[in-house]
C-alpha positions as CSV (number, residue, x, y, z in Angstrom):
1,Q,10.2,-9.5,9.4
2,V,7.7,-6.8,9.1
3,E,7.8,-4.7,6.0
4,L,5.6,-1.8,4.8
5,V,6.3,-0.6,1.3
6,E,4.7,2.6,0.0
7,S,4.3,3.4,-3.6
8,G,2.5,5.7,-6.0
9,G,4.2,9.0,-5.2
10,G,5.4,11.4,-7.8
11,R,5.2,14.9,-9.1
12,V,1.8,16.3,-10.1
13,Q,0.2,19.7,-10.8
14,P,-2.1,21.4,-8.3
15,G,-5.6,20.2,-8.6
16,S,-4.5,16.7,-9.7
17,S,-5.2,13.4,-8.0
18,L,-2.8,10.6,-6.8
19,K,-3.3,7.3,-5.2
20,L,-0.8,5.9,-2.8
21,S,-0.5,2.3,-1.8
22,C,1.2,0.6,1.1
23,A,1.7,-3.1,1.0
24,A,2.2,-4.9,4.3
25,S,4.0,-8.2,5.0
26,G,5.2,-10.0,8.1
27,I,2.1,-9.0,10.1
28,T,-1.5,-10.4,10.4
29,F,-2.9,-7.5,8.4
30,K,-6.5,-7.8,9.7
31,D,-5.2,-7.4,13.3
32,Y,-3.7,-3.9,12.7
33,A,-5.1,-0.5,12.2
34,M,-3.4,1.4,9.4
35,G,-2.5,5.0,9.0
36,W,-0.9,7.6,6.8
37,F,1.4,10.4,7.9
38,R,3.5,13.0,6.0
39,Q,6.5,15.0,6.8
40,V,8.3,18.0,5.3
41,P,11.9,18.5,6.1
42,G,12.3,20.6,9.3
43,K,8.8,19.9,10.5
44,E,7.1,17.3,12.6
45,R,5.4,14.3,11.1
46,E,1.8,15.2,10.5
47,F,-1.2,12.8,10.9
48,I,-3.2,12.4,7.7
49,A,-5.6,9.5,8.1
50,A,-6.2,6.2,9.8
51,I,-8.5,3.2,9.3
52,N,-9.5,0.6,11.8
53,W,-9.0,-3.2,11.7
54,Y,-12.2,-3.9,9.8
55,G,-12.1,-0.9,7.5
56,T,-15.4,0.4,9.0
57,E,-14.1,3.5,10.7
58,T,-11.8,6.2,9.4
59,I,-10.4,9.5,10.8
60,Y,-8.7,12.3,9.0
61,G,-6.5,15.3,9.8
62,D,-8.1,18.6,9.4
63,S,-5.8,19.6,6.5
64,V,-7.0,16.8,4.2
65,K,-10.7,16.3,5.2
66,G,-12.9,16.1,2.2
67,R,-9.9,15.7,-0.2
68,F,-8.2,12.4,0.9
69,T,-9.7,9.0,1.4
70,I,-8.1,6.1,3.2
71,S,-9.1,2.5,2.4
72,R,-7.8,-1.0,2.9
73,D,-7.9,-4.3,1.0
74,A,-7.5,-7.3,3.2
75,A,-7.1,-9.7,0.3
76,K,-4.0,-7.7,-0.8
77,N,-2.7,-6.7,2.6
78,T,-2.7,-3.2,1.3
79,V,-3.9,0.2,2.5
80,Y,-4.5,3.1,0.1
81,L,-4.6,6.8,0.2
82,Q,-6.7,8.5,-2.5
83,M,-5.6,12.1,-2.7
84,N,-7.7,14.6,-4.7
85,D,-7.5,18.3,-5.4
86,L,-3.8,18.3,-4.4
87,K,-2.2,21.5,-3.3
88,P,1.4,22.7,-3.2
89,E,1.2,22.4,0.6
90,D,0.5,18.7,0.3
91,T,4.1,18.3,-0.9
92,A,5.8,15.9,1.5
93,V,7.1,12.4,2.1
94,Y,4.2,10.2,2.9
95,Y,4.5,7.3,5.3
96,C,2.2,4.5,6.2
97,N,2.1,2.7,9.5
98,A,0.6,-0.3,11.1
99,F,-0.4,-0.2,14.7
100,K,-1.7,-2.6,17.3
101,P,-0.6,-1.2,20.7
102,P,2.1,-1.4,21.8
103,R,3.4,-2.3,18.3
104,V,3.9,0.3,15.6
105,Y,5.6,-0.3,12.3
106,W,6.6,2.3,9.7
107,G,7.3,2.2,6.0
108,K,10.2,4.2,4.4
109,G,8.0,6.7,2.7
110,T,7.1,7.9,-0.8
111,L,7.6,11.4,-2.0
112,V,4.7,13.5,-3.3
113,T,5.5,16.8,-5.0
114,V,2.7,19.1,-6.0
115,S,4.0,21.9,-8.2
116,S,3.1,23.8,-11.4
């Protein structure tokens, strides 16, 4: 059974940093690219970042470039999202996914609230 479990969300003030984690089980982690998305109620899920199988290539959504960093730890079967200089518009539920076409798996999300 595949399971992706996000953690690290919370409520922070603008300008703060937060690091999200996503622990994967039930898959051969090294075979999957990993990604982060976010969603606000009433809006479509937004792409945030992705990292390839080996962790050598990354790609980011325009809204987070220069502020967020995705990384992965093969020994821990975990992908991370370091979020710096958080803004109120970063408030959302953050989801990680694992993809190896045609398979895509999703976690249940972790809430990040940026508010003063």
